[in-house]
C-alpha positions in Angstrom: 1.6 -2.0 2.6 5.6 -3.5 3.5 4.7 -4.9 7.0 1.9 -7.1 5.7 4.0 -8.0 2.6 6.6 -9.4 4.6 4.3 -11.3 7.1 3.0 -13.1 4.0 6.1 -13.4 2.8 9.1 -13.5 5.5 11.7 -14.6 2.4 11.0 -10.8 0.5 13.7 -8.3 0.2 12.0 -4.8 -0.3 13.5 -1.5 -1.8 11.6 1.6 -0.8 12.5 4.8 -2.8 10.9 7.6 -2.0 11.7 11.7 -2.3 14.4 13.0 0.7 11.4 15.5 1.3 9.2 12.6 2.6 11.8 10.8 4.5 11.7 7.8 6.7 13.1 5.3 8.8 12.7 1.7 9.0 16.0 0.3 11.0 16.4 -3.2 12.6 15.3 -5.2 9.0 17.8 -6.3 6.3 14.9 -7.6 4.4 14.4 -3.8 4.0 16.7 -0.7 1.8 15.1 2.5 1.8 16.7 4.7 -0.4 15.9 8.5 -0.5 16.6 10.4 -3.7 16.1 14.5 -4.7 18.3 17.8 -3.8 19.9 17.6 -0.5 18.2 20.9 1.1 14.7 19.2 0.6 14.6 18.8 4.7 10.5 19.1 4.8 7.7 18.8 3.1 7.9 21.2 0.4 5.4 19.9 -2.5 2.3 20.9 -0.8 -0.6 20.3 -4.0 -2.3 23.6 -3.8 -1.8 24.3 -7.5 -0.4 23.1 -10.9 3.1 24.9 -10.2 3.7 22.7 -6.9 2.0 19.6 -8.7 4.3 20.6 -11.6 7.5 20.1 -9.8 6.7 17.1 -7.9 6.1 15.2 -10.8 9.1 16.2 -13.0 11.1 15.2 -10.0 9.4 11.8 -9.7 9.7 10.9 -13.7 13.7 12.0 -13.3 13.9 9.8 -10.6 12.2 6.8 -12.0 14.7 7.4 -15.1 17.6 7.5 -13.2 17.2 5.1 -10.5 15.2 1.7 -11.6 18.0 0.4 -14.5 20.7 0.4 -11.2 18.1 -1.4 -9.2 17.7 -3.8 -12.0 21.5 -4.2 -12.1 21.8 -4.1 -8.3 24.6 -0.8 -8.4 24.6 1.0 -5.6 23.1 4.0 -5.2 23.3 7.4 -3.8 21.5 8.7 -1.2 21.3 12.3 -0.9 20.0 12.4 2.9 22.5 10.2 4.0 25.8 11.1 2.2 26.8 8.0 1.1 25.8 4.9 -1.6 23.3 2.0 -0.7 24.2 -1.5 -1.3 21.4 -2.6 -3.0 19.8 -6.2 -2.2 22.2 -8.5 -4.6 18.8 -9.9 -6.2 16.8 -8.2 -9.4 13.2 -7.7 -8.3 10.5 -9.5 -9.6 8.5 -7.1 -8.4 7.6 -3.2 -8.6 4.9 -1.2 -6.6 5.0 2.5 -9.1 3.2 4.9 -6.8 0.0 6.9 -8.7 2.1 9.8 -9.2 4.9 7.6 -11.6 1.6 6.7 -13.5 0.9 10.0 -14.2 4.6 10.7 -15.5 5.8 8.9 -18.3 7.0 6.7 -15.8 5.4 3.1 -16.2 6.4 3.6 -19.9 10.3 4.3 -18.8 10.2 1.0 -16.8 8.8 -1.2 -19.4 11.5 -0.1 -21.8 14.0 -0.5 -19.3 12.9 -4.1 -18.8 12.8 -4.8 -22.6 16.3 -3.3 -22.9 18.1 -4.8 -20.3 16.4 -8.0 -20.8 14.7 -8.3 -17.4 11.2 -10.1 -16.5 10.0 -7.5 -13.4 6.4 -7.2 -12.8 4.8 -3.5 -12.7 1.8 -2.8 -10.8 0.3 0.5 -9.9 -0.7 1.1 -6.4 -3.7 3.3 -6.8 -5.7 5.7 -4.0 -9.1 5.2 -3.4 -11.2 6.6 -6.5 -8.7 7.2 -9.2 -8.9 3.3 -10.5 -12.5 3.9 -11.4 -11.2 7.4 -13.0 -9.4 5.4 -15.9 -12.5 2.6 -16.0 -14.6 5.8 -17.2 -11.7 7.1 -19.8 -12.0 4.0 -21.2 -15.7 3.9 -21.7 -15.8 7.2 -23.0 -12.4 6.9 -25.2 -13.5 3.2 -26.5 -17.2 5.0 -27.9 -17.9 6.0 -30.9 -17.2 9.8 -31.5 -21.0 10.4 -31.8 -21.6 8.7 -28.6 -18.6 10.0 -26.2 -20.7 13.7 -24.9 -23.6 11.4 -24.0 -21.8 8.8 -22.4 -19.8 11.8 -20.8 -22.5 13.5 -19.4 -24.3 10.1 -18.2 -20.8 9.1 -16.2 -19.8 12.6 -14.6 -20.4 15.7 -16.6 -24.1 16.9 -16.3 -24.8 13.7 -13.5 -25.0 16.9 -10.9 -26.9 15.3 -8.4 -25.0 12.2 -7.8 -22.6 9.9 -9.6 -23.2 6.1 -8.8 -19.8 3.9 -8.8 -19.7 0.0 -8.7 -20.1 -1.2 -5.5 -20.7 1.7 -4.2 -24.0 3.6 -2.5 -24.7 6.6 -4.9 -22.1 10.1 -3.6 -23.6 13.5 -3.6 -22.0 15.9 -6.3 -22.6 19.9 -6.2 -21.7 22.4 -8.5 -19.7 24.2 -5.5 -17.7 21.1 -5.2 -13.9 21.7 -5.0 -13.6 19.5 -8.2 -15.6 19.9 -11.9 -15.9 16.9 -13.6 -13.8 17.7 -16.3 -11.1 17.5 -14.1 -11.3 13.5 -13.8 -10.4 13.1 -16.8 -7.9 16.2 -16.7 -5.9 14.6 -14.6 -5.6 11.4 -15.0 -6.1 10.7 -18.8 -2.1 9.8 -18.9 -3.0 7.0 -16.2 -4.9 5.1 -18.7 -1.6 4.7 -21.3 -0.3 3.0 -18.7 -2.7 0.3 -18.1 -1.1 -1.9 -21.1 2.1 -2.1 -19.8 1.6 -3.3 -16.3 0.9 -6.8 -14.6 -2.3 -5.4 -12.3 -3.8 -2.2 -10.6 -3.4 -2.8 -6.9 -5.4 -0.6 -4.4 -5.5 -0.1 -1.0 -9.0 -0.5 0.2 -11.7 -3.3 0.8 -12.6 -5.5 -1.6 -15.8 -5.9 -1.6 -16.4 -2.4 -2.6 -15.2 -3.2 -5.7 -16.3 -6.3 -7.3 -18.2 -5.0 -10.2 -15.5 -2.9 -10.9 -12.8 -5.5 -10.6 -15.1 -7.8 -12.9 -15.2 -5.3 -15.5 -11.9 -4.5 -15.9 -11.3 -7.7 -16.1 -13.1 -8.4 -19.0 -11.3 -5.3 -20.8 -8.0 -7.5 -20.0 -6.8 -5.4 -16.9 -6.4 -6.9 -13.6 -7.6 -5.6 -10.2 -6.4 -6.4 -6.7 -7.4 -4.9 -3.1 -5.3 -5.3 -0.2 -7.6 -4.0 2.0 -7.2 -0.4 3.7 -3.0 -0.9 5.2 -4.0 1.0 8.1 -1.3 1.0 11.1 -2.4 -0.5 14.2 -4.4 1.7 16.5 -5.2 1.7 20.2 -8.5 3.2 20.7 -7.6 4.1 24.6 -7.0 7.8 24.7 -3.4 7.3 24.2 -3.7 8.7 20.5 -3.7 11.8 22.1 -0.2 13.3 22.4 0.4 16.9 23.7 -1.6 18.8 21.3 -2.4 22.0 21.9 -5.7 21.4 23.3 -7.5 18.9 20.7 -8.8 16.8 23.5 -9.7 19.5 25.8 -11.7 20.7 22.8 -13.6 17.8 21.6 -14.6 17.2 25.4 -16.1 20.6 25.7 -17.9 20.2 22.5 -19.5 16.9 23.7 -20.3 18.3 27.0 -21.9 21.6 25.1 -22.9 19.9 22.1 -23.6 16.6 22.4 -22.2 13.5 19.8 -21.5 14.1 16.3 -20.7 18.2 16.6 -17.3 18.8 15.4 -16.4 18.9 12.0 -12.8 17.3 11.3 -11.4 19.1 8.3 -8.5 17.9 7.1 -8.3 19.8 3.2 -7.9 23.5 2.7 -9.1 25.0 -0.4 -6.4 25.9 -3.0 -7.9 29.4 -3.6 -8.3 32.3 -0.8 -12.3 33.0 -1.9 -13.1 28.9 -1.6 -11.4 28.8 2.1 -13.2 32.3 3.3 -16.5 31.0 1.6 -16.5 27.8 3.5 -15.5 29.3 6.4 -17.8 31.7 6.5 -20.4 28.9 5.9 -19.4 27.0 8.7 -19.4 29.5 11.0 -23.0 30.9 9.8 -24.3 27.5 10.9 -22.7 27.6 14.1 -20.4 24.5 13.0 -18.2 23.4 15.4 -14.7 22.3 13.2 -10.9 21.3 13.7 -9.5 22.5 10.8 -5.7 20.5 10.1 -3.8 23.0 7.4 -0.9 20.8 6.9 1.5 22.3 4.8 -1.1 24.7 3.1 0.0 28.2 2.2 1.0 30.6 4.8 -1.6 33.2 3.0 -4.2 30.6 4.0 -3.3 29.5 7.2 -3.5 33.7 8.3 -6.7 33.9 6.2 -8.4 31.0 8.4 -6.9 32.3 11.5 -8.3 36.1 10.6 -11.7 35.5 9.7 -12.0 32.9 12.9 -11.2 35.6 15.4 -12.9 38.4 13.5 -16.2 36.9 14.0 -14.8 35.6 17.5 -15.3 32.2 16.8 -11.8 31.3 18.6 -13.5 29.4 21.4 -15.6 27.2 18.4 -13.0 26.2 16.4 -9.4 24.9 16.2 -6.3 25.7 13.9 -3.9 23.3 14.2 -1.0 22.2 12.3 -1.3 18.1 12.5 -3.4 15.8 14.9 -3.8 11.9 15.0 -6.7 11.3 12.6 -7.3 8.2 14.3 -7.7 9.8 17.4 -9.8 12.5 16.6 -12.1 10.7 13.9 -12.5 8.1 17.2 -13.9 10.8 19.5 -17.4 11.0 20.6 -17.5 14.2 19.8 -16.8 14.2 15.6 -19.5 13.8 13.7 -18.2 14.7 10.3 -14.8 14.4 8.2 -14.0 16.8 5.2 -10.7 15.3 3.5 -9.6 15.5 0.0 -10.4 11.6 -1.2 -7.0 10.5 -0.4 -7.0 6.5 0.4 -5.5 6.9 3.6 -8.4 9.6 4.8 -10.8 7.6 3.7 -9.9 4.5 5.3 -9.6 6.0 8.1 -12.7 7.6 7.9 -14.1 4.4 7.3 -12.3 2.8 9.9 -14.1 5.0 12.5 -17.4 4.7 11.0 -17.3 9.0 10.7 -19.7 10.3 7.7 -17.1 11.8 5.1 -17.5 14.7 2.6 -14.8 14.7 -0.2 -12.9 17.9 -2.0 -10.7 16.5 -4.3 -8.1 17.8 -6.2 -7.4 21.1 -4.4 -5.5 22.4 -7.6 -8.7 23.1 -9.4 -10.8 26.2 -9.1 -14.2 26.2 -9.0 -16.3 27.9 -11.5 -19.0 30.1 -10.9 -20.3 33.2 -8.8 -19.7 33.3 -5.3 -23.2 33.7 -4.1 -23.8 30.2 -6.1 -20.4 28.4 -4.1 -22.3 29.9 -1.0 -25.5 28.5 -1.7 -24.1 25.3 -2.6 -22.0 25.4 0.6 -25.3 26.1 2.8 -27.3 23.4 1.0 -24.4 20.6 1.4 -23.4 21.7 5.3 -26.8 22.6 6.6 -28.5 19.1 5.9 -26.0 16.9 7.6 -28.2 16.7 10.7 -31.0 16.2 8.4 -33.3 13.1 8.4 -33.5 12.5 5.0 -29.8 13.1 4.0 -27.2 13.5 6.7 -29.0 10.5 8.9 -28.5 8.6 6.1 -25.5 8.6 5.2 -23.9 8.2 8.9 -25.9 4.7 8.7 -24.4 3.4 5.1 -20.9 4.7 6.5 -21.5 2.4 10.0 -22.8 -0.2 7.6 -19.5 -0.2 5.3 -17.1 0.2 8.7 -18.1 -2.6 9.9 -16.9 -4.6 7.1 -13.4 -2.6 6.5 -10.8 -4.8 7.7 -11.0 -8.4 5.9 -13.0 -9.6 3.2 -12.5 -13.0 0.4 -11.7 -10.5 -2.6 -8.6 -8.8 -0.3 -7.3 -12.6 0.6 -7.4 -13.4 -2.8 -5.7 -10.3 -4.2 -2.8 -11.0 -1.6 -2.6 -14.2 -3.1 -2.2 -13.0 -6.4 0.7 -10.6 -5.0 2.7 -12.4 -3.0 2.7 -15.0 -6.2 4.0 -12.2 -8.4 
């Protein structure tokens, strides 16, 4: 986001405020100031969103940070950085535009910023930066809450609830939903409902994805008085020359070997660990039973789940057909000819990388949610999904769709107009 903004407006001054656990370095450009907040001992990412306890802790910290830091930023007062252990001198000009992450919008953060603007007499415009998908949730919530009480159940069922086969989002091909998927339909409204209450205080909703994918949604929100802007994927520059594979413990060797043994599109890139042991256990059993090769990036998953995955692969004598790794370059793995599918939580960055590399995506959203139903039902649904990935009717059609969409990811007229609007702000 920041390089793209400065490229279009070289005179802009930028302040980035991030948790100390997500510390970043960006030196050499005096237009950019970085401020960290949080506890001084949070030197690594500790907020794995694998349960409501961790999520609640993270959200409380975000709201507290907004309440404490936003008025200081408005008044250009020095802010203490616990990572650098010193006060940071801010730009001498109050901000004209504040980008607020979706996590802030899920708390009272947007309302607090608006109240500070009013109380202190500043005209800083507020925009929410949404990940892929969340914006449609606010639209669905709007449709449901503004319907007559007797029609709400019907509208909910048509849009999310009983629509078990697929969900149609404006501007997208339909995507399929099964009972064994990690997200229950109710979870959409439960988690994103607070965002809906923030819409009246913001200038626009900004989405880091191609604008052509949301033309209908953008127009519908305009009718309701809400501005929607698209910036394009905002992905870092990638080089498809093999250099993206560092000393990675053999990821490239694994992919090369599978390509020789099984051919193209044989590996499942898996970046999302379900939050409950029985979910992960069933999923791994299904992948192994179907003889699917996979790479599982464990990230910040709890140790309990990491051990479960390792034991499952070893006891099934599957260690030559699967890899468990802490992290790997997504672009490099997805670009490899052996990689055929990408399982992720539906986040913006992962989804955009999947589109960019034309890797068909299976999403499992909101890892803190619990699958309902018996283990037998979940297993059946997983088998139905993953067993069809190479079928002509299902899997190959999805592959064709993702390749068509991927060709148009980088730039479009709606995205260019979105950037013009942001620069005006």
